[in-house]
N, C-alpha and C positions, 0 to 999 in steps of 0.2 A: 253329639250335637251337630246339627247341619252347619256346614260352612258355605256350601253352594246350594242354589235353589233354581230349578228349571220348571218351565211350564210349556204346554203344547195344546193346541186346539185343532180340530179337524172337522169331522162330520157335523153338518148343521143339526142343531138340537141336542148334540151330545155335550156332556160336561167337559170342561178343561181338565187335563191331567197334570199332575205335578210330581216332581221327584226331587230328592235332596241328595247331596253328596258331602263327604267330609274332607278335611285337609289330606288325610292319608289315602283316600280312594278317588277323590275328584268326582267329576260327573261328565257324561258325554251324551251327545245327541247326534243322530244321523237321519237327515231328511233327504229322501231320494225318490227319483223316478227309476225307470228300468235301466237307462244307460248313463245317468249322471246323478250326482248328489253332492251334499255338503255335510261335513262332519265337524262338530265343534267339541273340543275337549277343554274342559276347565280343570285346572290343577293348581296346587299350591307349590310355589318354588321356594324351597328352604334357603338356598343361597342368597336370594334377594329378599326373602321374607315378604312375598307379595303373591297375589293371584295372577295366574298366567292363563291365557286363552290361545289355543292353537286352532286355526281354521284350515280344513283340508277340502280339496275337490276329490270326489270319489267316482268310481265307475258305476255307482248305483246298485240296484238289486241284482243286475246281471253278474256282477262280480268278475267281469272279464279283465279288469285292470286293477291296479293298486290305488293308492291314494297319494295325492301330491299336496305337500304343505304349501298353502297360499300365503299365509302370514301368521305371525305370532305377536300378540300385544300383551302388555302387562298393565296392571293397575298403576295409574300415574303417568303412563305414556302420553 
């Protein structure tokens, strides 16, 4: 059963796409240009029994750098 739900839209006239994730696998999205992007990782944190979201700045599609954690927030923060 899905624990996480994501959606994305893009090209005009195209349908929105959706994806689901479970507690064990989470869900992630990477939206990017050539040189920079943002990645969001949603995961279940067992120790706190809560949803956790990590936000990263990435080097985009060029892949010339790594990713930098910008912030983490949890349900209830």
